[in-house]
GUBAKOL-911464 format. One record per residue: residue number from 1; residue in three letters; chain; x, y, z of N, C-alpha, C, O in turn. Coordinates in steps of 0.2 Angstrom, whole numbers, plus 5000, padded with zeros to 4 digits. Each point is the difference from the previous one (the first is absolute). Layout:
<loses>
n, res, chain, n_X, n_Y, n_Z, ca_X, ca_Y, ca_Z, c_X, c_Y, c_Z, o_X, o_Y, o_Z
NUM, ALA, A, X, Y, Z, X, Y, Z, X, Y, Z, X, Y, Z .
...
</loses>
This chain:
<loses>
n, res, chain, n_X, n_Y, n_Z, ca_X, ca_Y, ca_Z, c_X, c_Y, c_Z, o_X, o_Y, o_Z
1, MET, A, 5127, 4991, 5061, 4999, 5002, 4993, 5004, 4995, 4996, 5005, 4998, 5001 .
2, ARG, A, 4992, 5001, 4993, 5004, 4996, 4995, 5001, 5004, 4994, 4996, 5004, 4998 .
3, ASN, A, 5010, 4995, 4999, 5002, 5004, 4994, 4998, 4996, 4994, 5001, 4994, 5000 .
4, VAL, A, 4996, 5009, 4995, 4997, 4997, 4994, 5003, 5004, 4994, 4999, 5006, 5000 .
5, THR, A, 5004, 4991, 4995, 5002, 5003, 4994, 4995, 4999, 4995, 4998, 4995, 4998 .
6, ILE, A, 5000, 5011, 4998, 4996, 4999, 4995, 5003, 5004, 4994, 5004, 5005, 5001 .
7, ALA, A, 4994, 4993, 4993, 5003, 5003, 4994, 4994, 5004, 4997, 4994, 4997, 4999 .
8, LEU, A, 5007, 5010, 4999, 4995, 5004, 4997, 5002, 5003, 4994, 5006, 5002, 5000 .
9, PRO, A, 4990, 4999, 4995, 5002, 5005, 4995, 5002, 5006, 5002, 4997, 5003, 5005 .
10, GLU, A, 5008, 5001, 4992, 5002, 5006, 5002, 4995, 5005, 5001, 5000, 5004, 5005 .
11, ASP, A, 4995, 4997, 4991, 4995, 5005, 5000, 4996, 4999, 5006, 4997, 5004, 5004 .
12, LEU, A, 5001, 4989, 4998, 4996, 4999, 5006, 5004, 5001, 5006, 4997, 5003, 5005 .
13, ALA, A, 5010, 4995, 4995, 5004, 5002, 5006, 5000, 5007, 5001, 5000, 5003, 5006 .
14, ARG, A, 5001, 5001, 4989, 5000, 5008, 5001, 4993, 5002, 5003, 5000, 5004, 5004 .
15, TRP, A, 4995, 4994, 4993, 4993, 5002, 5003, 4999, 4998, 5007, 4998, 5004, 5004 .
16, LEU, A, 5005, 4990, 4998, 4999, 4997, 5007, 5004, 5005, 5004, 4998, 5001, 5006 .
17, ARG, A, 5008, 5001, 4992, 5004, 5004, 5005, 4997, 5007, 5001, 5000, 5003, 5005 .
18, VAL, A, 4997, 5000, 4989, 4996, 5006, 5001, 4994, 4999, 5005, 4999, 5005, 5004 .
19, LYS, A, 4997, 4990, 4995, 4994, 4999, 5004, 5003, 4999, 5007, 4996, 5004, 5005 .
20, ALA, A, 5009, 4993, 4997, 5002, 4999, 5007, 5002, 5006, 5002, 4999, 5002, 5006 .
21, ALA, A, 5005, 5002, 4990, 5003, 5007, 5003, 4994, 5005, 5001, 5000, 5003, 5005 .
22, GLU, A, 4995, 4996, 4991, 4994, 5005, 5001, 4997, 4999, 5007, 4997, 5004, 5003 .
23, GLU, A, 5003, 4990, 4999, 4997, 4998, 5006, 5005, 4999, 5006, 4999, 4998, 5006 .
24, ASP, A, 5007, 5005, 4993, 5006, 5000, 5004, 5001, 4993, 5003, 5001, 5000, 5007 .
25, ARG, A, 5000, 4995, 4989, 5001, 4993, 5002, 5006, 4998, 4996, 5001, 5002, 4994 .
26, SER, A, 5002, 4992, 5008, 5005, 4997, 4996, 4995, 4995, 4995, 4995, 4999, 5002 .
27, VAL, A, 5009, 4999, 4993, 4996, 4996, 4995, 4998, 4993, 5004, 4995, 4998, 4999 .
28, SER, A, 5010, 5000, 5005, 4998, 4994, 5004, 4994, 5001, 5004, 4996, 4995, 5000 .
29, ARG, A, 5004, 5010, 5004, 4994, 5002, 5005, 4994, 5000, 4996, 4995, 4998, 5002 .
30, TRP, A, 5005, 5006, 4992, 4994, 5001, 4996, 4997, 4994, 4997, 4994, 4999, 5000 .
31, LEU, A, 5011, 4997, 4998, 4997, 4993, 4997, 4998, 4996, 5006, 4995, 4996, 4999 .
32, ALA, A, 5008, 5004, 5006, 4998, 4996, 5006, 4993, 5002, 5002, 4995, 4996, 5002 .
33, GLU, A, 5003, 5010, 4999, 4994, 5003, 5002, 4995, 4998, 4994, 4994, 4999, 5002 .
34, LEU, A, 5007, 5002, 4992, 4996, 4998, 4995, 4998, 4993, 5000, 4994, 4998, 4999 .
35, LEU, A, 5011, 4997, 5002, 4998, 4993, 5000, 4996, 4998, 5006, 4996, 4996, 5000 .
36, GLU, A, 5006, 5008, 5006, 4996, 4998, 5006, 4993, 5002, 4999, 4996, 4997, 5003 .
37, GLY, A, 5003, 5009, 4994, 4993, 5002, 4999, 4996, 4995, 4995, 4994, 4998, 5001 .
38, MET, A, 5010, 4999, 4994, 4997, 4995, 4996, 4998, 4994, 5004, 4995, 4997, 4999 .
39, ARG, A, 5010, 5001, 5005, 4998, 4994, 5004, 4995, 5001, 5005, 4995, 4995, 5001 .
40, PHE, A, 5004, 5011, 5002, 4995, 5001, 5005, 4993, 5000, 4996, 4995, 4997, 5003 .
41, SER, A, 5005, 5006, 4991, 4993, 5000, 4996, 4998, 4993, 4998, 4995, 4998, 5001 .
42, GLU, A, 5010, 4998, 4997, 4999, 4993, 4998, 4998, 4996, 5007, 4995, 4996, 4999 .
43, ASP, A, 5008, 5005, 5006, 4998, 4996, 5006, 4993, 5002, 5002, 4996, 4996, 5002 .
44, ARG, A, 5002, 5011, 4998, 4993, 5002, 5002, 4995, 4997, 4995, 4995, 4998, 5002 .
45, TYR, A, 5007, 5001, 4991, 4995, 4997, 4996, 4999, 4993, 5001, 4994, 4997, 5000 .
46, GLU, A, 5011, 4999, 5002, 5000, 4993, 5001, 4996, 4999, 5007, 4995, 4995, 5000 .
47, VAL, A, 5005, 5009, 5005, 4996, 5000, 5006, 4993, 5001, 4998, 4996, 4996, 5003 .
48, ALA, A, 5003, 5009, 4993, 4993, 5002, 4999, 4997, 4994, 4996, 4994, 4998, 5001 .
49, MET, A, 5009, 4999, 4994, 4998, 4995, 4996, 4998, 4994, 5004, 4995, 4996, 5000 .
50, ARG, A, 5010, 5002, 5005, 4999, 4994, 5004, 4993, 5001, 5005, 4996, 4996, 5001 .
51, ARG, A, 5004, 5011, 5001, 4994, 5001, 5004, 4993, 4999, 4996, 4996, 4997, 5003 .
52, TYR, A, 5005, 5006, 4991, 4994, 4999, 4996, 4998, 4993, 4999, 4994, 4998, 5000 .
53, LEU, A, 5011, 4998, 4998, 4999, 4993, 4998, 4997, 4996, 5006, 4998, 4995, 4999 .
54, GLU, A, 5004, 5007, 5007, 4998, 4997, 5006, 4992, 5001, 5002, 4997, 4996, 5004 .
55, ILE, A, 5000, 5009, 4993, 4993, 5001, 5001, 4996, 4995, 4998, 5000, 4998, 4994 .
56, LYS, A, 4996, 4999, 5010, 4995, 4995, 4998, 4995, 5003, 4996, 4997, 5005, 5001 .
57, PRO, A, 5001, 4991, 4993, 4994, 5002, 4996, 4994, 5000, 5004, 4999, 4996, 5005 .
58, ARG, A, 4996, 5008, 4993, 4994, 5000, 5004, 4994, 5000, 4995, 5001, 5003, 4994 .
59, ASN, A, 4993, 4995, 5008, 4995, 4999, 4995, 4996, 5007, 5000, 5000, 5004, 5005 .
60, LEU, A, 4998, 4998, 4989, 4997, 5006, 4999, 4992, 4999, 5002, 4998, 4995, 4998 .
61, ARG, A, 4999, 5010, 5005, 4993, 4999, 5001, 4996, 5005, 4995, 5001, 5006, 4999 .
62, TRP, A, 4996, 4990, 4996, 4996, 5003, 4995, 4993, 5002, 5002, 4997, 4997, 5004 .
63, PRO, A, 5000, 5009, 4994, 4994, 5002, 5002, 4995, 4995, 4997, 5001, 4997, 4994 .
64, ALA, A, 4994, 5001, 5010, 4995, 4995, 4998, 5002, 4993, 4999, 4997, 4996, 4997 .
65, GLY, A, 5009, 5003, 5005, 5003, 4994, 5000, 5003, 4997, 4993, 5001, 4994, 5000 .
66, ARG, A, 4999, 5011, 4995, 5002, 4998, 4994, 5005, 5005, 4997, 5000, 5005, 5002 .
67, ARG, A, 5004, 4992, 4993, 5005, 5005, 4997, 4996, 5004, 4995, 4996, 4997, 4997 .
68, PRO, A, 5006, 5009, 5002, 4997, 5004, 4995, 5002, 4998, 4993, 5006, 4997, 4999 .
69, THR, A, 4990, 5004, 4996, 5002, 4998, 4993, 5004, 5005, 4997, 5001, 5006, 5003 .
70, ARG, A, 5003, 4992, 4992, 5004, 5005, 4996, 4996, 5006, 4999, 5003, 5006, 5000 .
71, GLU, A, 4991, 4994, 4997, 4996, 5006, 4998, 4999, 5004, 5006, 5000, 5006, 5000 .
72, GLU, A, 4998, 4991, 5006, 4999, 5004, 5006, 5006, 5004, 5002, 5000, 5005, 5002 .
73, LEU, A, 5006, 4992, 4998, 5006, 5003, 5002, 5002, 5006, 4995, 5003, 5005, 5003 .
74, HIS, A, 4995, 4994, 4991, 5002, 5005, 4995, 4995, 5005, 4998, 5000, 5005, 4996 .
75, GLU, A, 4994, 4994, 5008, 4994, 5005, 4999, 5002, 5007, 5002, 5002, 5001, 5006 .
76, ARG, A, 4997, 5004, 4990, 5001, 5007, 5002, 4994, 5004, 4998, 4999, 5001, 4994 .
77, PRO, A, 4998, 5001, 5011, 4994, 5004, 4998, 5002, 5006, 4996, 5005, 5004, 5001 .
78, GLY, A, 4990, 4998, 4994, 5001, 5005, 4996, 5005, 4999, 4994, 5000, 5004, 4995 .
79, LEU, A, 5003, 4990, 5004, 5004, 4999, 4994, 4996, 4996, 4995, 5002, 4999, 4994 .
80, ARG, A, 4992, 4998, 5008, 4996, 4996, 4995, 4993, 5003, 4999, 4996, 4998, 4997 .
</loses>
């Protein structure tokens, strides 16, 4: 474990001590768990983004071999 010193406004430090006490943790443990959760979320996001970007594009198959027109895409029976 590594010690890190941070400076906080008094009201924030008070709030932090209360939050940590409510969860029966030290301020150090509470902050470590919070930051670990943030790192885990960020890592999962980066993995998901990398997987998504690795997907090769594929051609769409359009009915009758042609793309529908804008009007066909937005045609809604009963509205006109």
